[in-house]
KEPATI-206782 format. One line per field, with one value per residue: residue number from 1; residue in one letter; x, y, z of N, C-alpha, C, CB in turn. Coordinates in Angstrom, 2 decimals, decimal comma, padded with zeros to 5 digits. Glycine has a CB too. Example, Ala and Ser with C-alpha at 12.3 -4.5 7.8 and 13.67 -1.06 7.14 Angstrom:
2
n c(1	2)
res c(a	s)
npx c(013,19	012,85)
npy c(-005,69	-002,25)
npz c(007,80	007,08)
capx c(012,30	013,67)
capy c(-004,50	-001,06)
capz c(007,80	007,14)
cpx c(013,20	012,90)
cpy c(-003,30	000,03)
cpz c(007,80	007,87)
cbpx c(011,31	014,08)
cbpy c(-004,47	-000,60)
cbpz c(009,05	005,72)
This chain:
63
n c(1	2	3	4	5	6	7	8	9	10	11	12	13	14	15	16	17	18	19	20	21	22	23	24	25	26	27	28	29	30	31	32	33	34	35	36	37	38	39	40	41	42	43	44	45	46	47	48	49	50	51	52	53	54	55	56	57	58	59	60	61	62	63)
res c(m	d	k	i	r	y	v	f	w	q	d	g	d	q	w	l	g	y	f	e	e	y	p	d	y	m	t	q	g	e	d	l	e	d	l	k	n	h	l	r	d	l	y	r	d	l	t	s	g	q	i	p	s	v	r	r	v	a	e	l	e	v	s)
npx c(-010,60	-009,06	-005,51	-002,82	000,47	002,74	005,15	007,13	008,54	010,06	010,69	012,27	009,86	007,73	005,82	006,21	004,70	003,61	002,07	003,15	002,04	001,23	003,13	003,53	001,83	001,88	001,63	001,25	001,81	001,29	002,01	002,81	000,40	-001,42	-000,35	-001,23	-003,93	-004,16	-003,37	-005,13	-007,29	-006,19	-006,04	-008,80	-009,49	-007,86	-008,82	-011,52	-011,93	-011,77	-009,46	-008,19	-006,80	-004,77	-001,67	-000,06	001,86	002,95	003,85	005,30	005,85	008,35	009,67)
npy c(-014,12	-011,00	-009,99	-007,92	-006,86	-005,85	-003,70	-004,14	-003,50	-003,57	-000,92	-000,19	-000,28	-000,19	-001,41	-000,67	-000,09	-000,14	-000,21	-001,75	-000,78	001,84	003,46	005,97	006,08	005,30	003,25	002,40	-000,27	-001,66	-004,20	-007,02	-008,04	-006,10	-003,96	-005,15	-005,09	-002,12	-001,78	-002,81	-001,01	001,06	000,33	000,34	002,98	004,07	003,12	003,62	006,31	008,28	009,46	012,09	012,37	010,26	008,94	006,11	003,27	001,82	-000,39	-000,12	-001,52	-000,90	-001,58)
npz c(-004,08	-004,48	-004,92	-004,03	-004,38	-001,88	000,00	002,71	005,97	009,16	011,52	014,30	016,67	014,99	012,24	008,76	005,48	002,04	-000,93	-004,02	-006,35	-005,68	-004,68	-003,21	-001,21	002,12	004,98	008,42	011,24	014,53	014,69	012,49	011,59	012,32	010,28	008,00	008,28	008,31	005,58	003,97	004,82	003,54	000,84	-000,02	000,35	-001,50	-004,05	-003,89	-004,61	-002,62	-002,11	-003,95	-006,98	-007,32	-007,45	-009,55	-010,26	-013,19	-015,81	-018,97	-022,27	-024,41	-026,80)
capx c(-010,26	-008,02	-004,27	-001,84	001,73	003,09	006,65	006,94	009,64	010,15	011,50	011,83	008,47	006,55	005,86	005,84	004,38	003,03	001,82	004,06	001,47	000,99	004,29	003,43	001,05	002,50	000,84	002,10	000,88	002,19	002,74	002,58	-001,11	-001,97	000,01	-001,96	-005,23	-004,06	-003,05	-006,50	-008,26	-005,57	-006,38	-010,18	-009,56	-007,13	-009,66	-012,91	-012,02	-011,88	-008,22	-008,02	-005,33	-003,88	-000,59	000,04	003,19	002,69	004,89	004,98	006,51	008,74	010,21)
capy c(-012,95	-010,35	-009,94	-006,97	-006,84	-004,79	-003,79	-003,95	-003,47	-003,05	000,03	-000,18	-001,03	000,01	-001,98	000,24	-000,57	000,42	-000,83	-001,58	000,07	003,00	003,77	007,25	006,07	004,45	003,22	001,44	-000,92	-001,98	-005,70	-007,40	-008,28	-004,56	-003,48	-005,81	-004,50	-000,77	-001,95	-003,16	-000,06	002,04	-000,14	000,62	004,28	004,34	002,47	004,16	007,54	009,22	010,16	012,73	012,46	009,14	008,31	004,76	002,84	000,84	-000,91	000,23	-001,90	000,03	-002,31)
capz c(-003,59	-005,18	-004,34	-004,63	-003,85	-000,98	000,48	004,39	006,93	010,52	011,93	015,71	017,03	014,13	010,71	007,51	004,32	001,01	-002,08	-005,17	-007,46	-005,04	-003,46	-002,50	000,02	003,18	006,32	009,41	012,37	015,67	014,39	010,84	011,38	012,26	009,19	006,97	008,36	007,74	004,07	003,39	004,53	002,54	-000,51	-000,10	000,11	-002,89	-005,16	-003,86	-005,19	-001,56	-002,23	-005,04	-007,85	-006,93	-008,60	-009,73	-011,14	-014,34	-017,05	-020,49	-023,08	-025,46	-027,91)
cpx c(-008,97	-006,97	-003,53	-000,67	001,98	004,62	006,29	008,46	009,39	011,11	011,06	010,73	007,28	006,86	005,35	005,45	003,65	002,77	002,49	003,23	001,00	002,05	004,26	002,58	001,37	001,62	001,61	001,26	001,91	002,66	002,48	001,05	-001,73	-001,66	-001,09	-003,40	-005,16	-003,90	-004,40	-007,34	-007,72	-006,00	-007,94	-010,31	-009,00	-008,01	-011,10	-012,90	-012,02	-010,67	-008,27	-006,63	-004,33	-002,97	-000,43	001,59	002,69	003,92	004,34	006,25	007,24	009,64	009,47)
cpy c(-012,31	-009,98	-008,96	-007,03	-005,67	-004,93	-003,54	-004,21	-002,92	-002,09	000,36	-001,06	-000,99	-000,91	-001,10	-000,59	000,13	-000,59	-000,62	-000,63	001,47	003,46	004,93	007,24	005,05	004,39	002,37	000,82	-001,47	-003,40	-006,07	-007,49	-006,88	-003,94	-003,93	-005,05	-002,95	-000,85	-001,89	-001,83	000,86	001,78	000,53	001,96	004,86	004,02	003,12	005,56	008,66	010,00	010,93	012,80	011,35	008,69	006,73	004,53	001,76	000,47	-000,67	-000,46	-001,06	-000,43	-003,56)
cpz c(-004,33	-004,35	-004,80	-003,62	-002,96	-000,34	001,94	005,03	008,33	010,90	013,49	015,98	016,29	012,75	009,95	006,58	003,26	-000,13	-003,42	-006,24	-006,95	-004,24	-002,77	-001,36	001,22	004,42	007,19	010,47	013,48	015,43	012,80	010,58	011,21	011,10	008,12	007,05	007,90	006,17	003,51	003,38	003,63	001,17	-000,78	-000,46	-001,14	-004,06	-005,01	-004,43	-004,02	-001,45	-003,66	-005,59	-007,37	-007,91	-008,42	-010,55	-012,02	-015,14	-018,35	-021,38	-024,23	-026,67	-028,53)
cbpx c(-010,08	-008,47	-003,62	-002,46	002,67	002,00	007,85	005,68	010,68	010,33	011,40	011,45	008,02	006,33	005,13	006,93	003,82	003,83	000,69	004,50	000,24	-000,10	005,67	002,96	-000,27	003,92	-000,68	003,25	-000,15	001,47	001,95	003,31	-001,83	-001,42	001,39	-002,02	-005,77	-002,83	-002,24	-007,28	-008,75	-004,05	-006,33	-010,91	-009,03	-005,80	-009,71	-013,50	-013,28	-012,17	-006,96	-008,52	-004,50	-004,60	001,06	-001,37	004,56	001,67	005,22	004,90	005,84	009,41	011,46)
cbpy c(-013,15	-009,25	-011,03	-005,41	-006,87	-004,78	-002,61	-005,27	-002,70	-004,02	001,23	001,15	-000,63	001,73	-003,25	001,11	-001,50	001,50	-000,64	-003,13	-000,67	002,88	003,80	008,27	005,84	004,98	002,64	002,23	-002,29	-001,84	-007,08	-009,01	-009,10	-003,64	-003,89	-007,48	-004,66	000,00	-003,37	-004,35	000,59	001,98	-001,94	000,35	004,83	003,44	000,75	004,16	007,57	008,57	009,09	013,87	014,04	008,03	009,02	004,23	002,25	001,44	-002,51	002,10	-002,67	001,09	-002,72)
cbpz c(-002,17	-005,86	-004,46	-004,84	-004,90	000,17	-000,23	005,13	006,35	011,32	010,93	016,13	018,19	013,79	010,39	006,91	004,57	000,62	-002,23	-005,83	-008,12	-004,32	-003,93	-003,35	-000,38	003,58	006,20	010,17	011,73	017,10	015,47	010,36	012,66	013,33	008,94	007,23	009,85	008,40	003,64	004,30	005,68	002,56	-000,57	001,11	001,10	-003,04	-005,02	-002,40	-006,10	-000,30	-002,09	-004,84	-007,61	-006,53	-008,42	-010,61	-010,20	-015,33	-017,03	-020,75	-023,40	-024,80	-027,52)
């Protein structure tokens, strides 16, 4: 199974999160497990081509 890193936090009653590689696309859940399910759905959308012009983060070696 593939893995992808995500950032998450709790804000009041909601859990918010996004993927490090796709910081412009955030989702939320009622609890941590619900957030993970929404993140899985978001990842499928981001990688399937359903969302146009997806911006990503990458590293570049400069020296």
